[in-house]
C-alpha positions in Angstrom: 0.0 0.0 0.0 1.3 3.4 -1.0 0.2 7.0 -0.7 1.5 9.2 -3.4 1.2 13.0 -2.9 1.1 15.5 -5.7 1.1 19.3 -5.9 2.8 21.7 -3.6 5.5 24.1 -4.7 6.0 27.8 -4.4 3.2 30.4 -4.2 2.9 34.0 -3.3 0.9 35.2 -0.3 -2.7 35.3 -1.2 -2.3 32.7 -3.8 -3.5 29.2 -4.0 -2.3 25.6 -4.4 -4.0 22.2 -4.6 -2.6 19.0 -3.2 -3.7 15.6 -4.0 -2.9 12.2 -2.6 -3.8 8.8 -4.1 -3.9 5.4 -2.4 -2.6 2.5 -4.4 -2.2 -1.2 -3.6 -4.3 -4.1 -2.3 -6.8 -2.7 0.1 -10.4 -3.4 1.2 -11.4 0.2 1.9 -10.1 3.6 3.0 -11.4 5.1 6.2 -10.4 8.6 7.4 -8.0 10.5 5.1 -6.2 13.7 6.1 -3.4 16.2 5.6 -0.8 17.1 8.2 2.0 19.6 8.0 5.3 20.2 9.7 7.1 23.5 9.6 10.8 23.8 10.4 11.4 23.5 14.1 7.8 22.6 14.8 5.8 19.5 15.5 3.6 17.9 12.9 0.1 19.2 13.1 -3.3 18.1 11.6 -4.5 20.5 8.9 -7.7 18.8 7.9 -9.4 15.4 7.8 -12.3 13.8 6.0 -14.2 10.7 7.0 -15.3 8.1 4.5 -18.8 9.5 4.6 -17.6 13.0 3.8 -17.7 14.8 7.1 -14.7 17.1 7.4 -12.6 18.7 10.1 -10.3 21.7 9.6 -7.7 23.2 12.0 -8.7 26.7 13.2 -5.7 28.2 11.5 -6.9 27.1 8.0 -10.7 27.4 8.4 -12.2 29.5 5.6 -9.1 29.2 3.5 -8.4 25.5 3.0 -10.9 22.8 2.0 -10.3 19.1 2.1 -12.3 16.7 -0.1 -12.1 13.1 -1.3 -13.0 11.0 -4.3 -13.8 7.6 -2.9 -13.9 6.0 -6.4 -10.3 7.1 -6.9 -9.2 6.6 -3.3 -7.8 10.1 -3.5 -7.9 13.0 -1.1 -7.4 16.7 -2.0 -6.5 19.8 -0.2 -7.5 23.1 -1.9 -5.4 25.9 -0.3 -6.6 29.5 -0.9 -5.5 32.8 0.6 -2.1 31.3 1.4 0.0 32.9 4.1 3.8 32.7 4.7 3.0 30.8 7.9 1.5 28.0 5.8 5.0 27.1 4.6 5.6 23.5 5.6 6.0 20.0 4.4 2.5 18.6 3.9 1.9 14.9 4.5 -1.2 12.9 3.5 -2.4 10.3 5.9 -5.0 7.5 5.6 -6.4 4.8 7.8 -6.9 1.8 5.5 -8.6 -1.5 6.0 -6.1 -4.0 4.5 -8.2 -7.1 5.4 -11.5 -7.9 7.2 -9.8 -7.7 10.6 -7.2 -5.1 10.3 -6.7 -1.3 9.8 -3.3 0.2 9.2 -2.3 3.8 9.1 -0.2 5.1 6.2 1.7 8.3 5.3 2.6 9.9 2.1 6.1 11.0 1.3 5.5 14.7 2.0 5.4 17.6 -0.4 6.9 21.0 0.3 4.7 24.1 0.2 6.5 27.4 0.3 4.6 30.7 0.5 6.5 33.9 -0.1 5.5 37.3 1.3 
C-alpha cells in the first residue's frame, strides 16, 4: 500500500495551491484521510481530515481558507489551499487509515510535499 502525494510548490501570499494524494495497492477500503503539515522546528500538526462519509474537520488556522475533499472511487484526497500565508509554509503529508483485510486497519503516510509561501 502506498500514498502518493502531488502538488505543492511555491506560491505568493494570497495565492492558491492544490494538493492531491492517491492510495494504491491491495486494500479493502479507506477510512479517514487527512493532511498534516510540519514547519521547520515545529511539530507535525493536523491540517484537515475527511471521513469516509464525507464529514470534514479543519484546523482553526486554516478554516475558511483550506478545503479538504475526497473521491472515494479514486481513493484520493485533495486539499485546496486558498489565501495562502507565509506561515502555511511547511512540508505537507497525507495520511490514511486503511482496511487491509477484514480484521485489520493500518495507518499510512505519504512522502511529504513542500509548500512554500513567499510574502
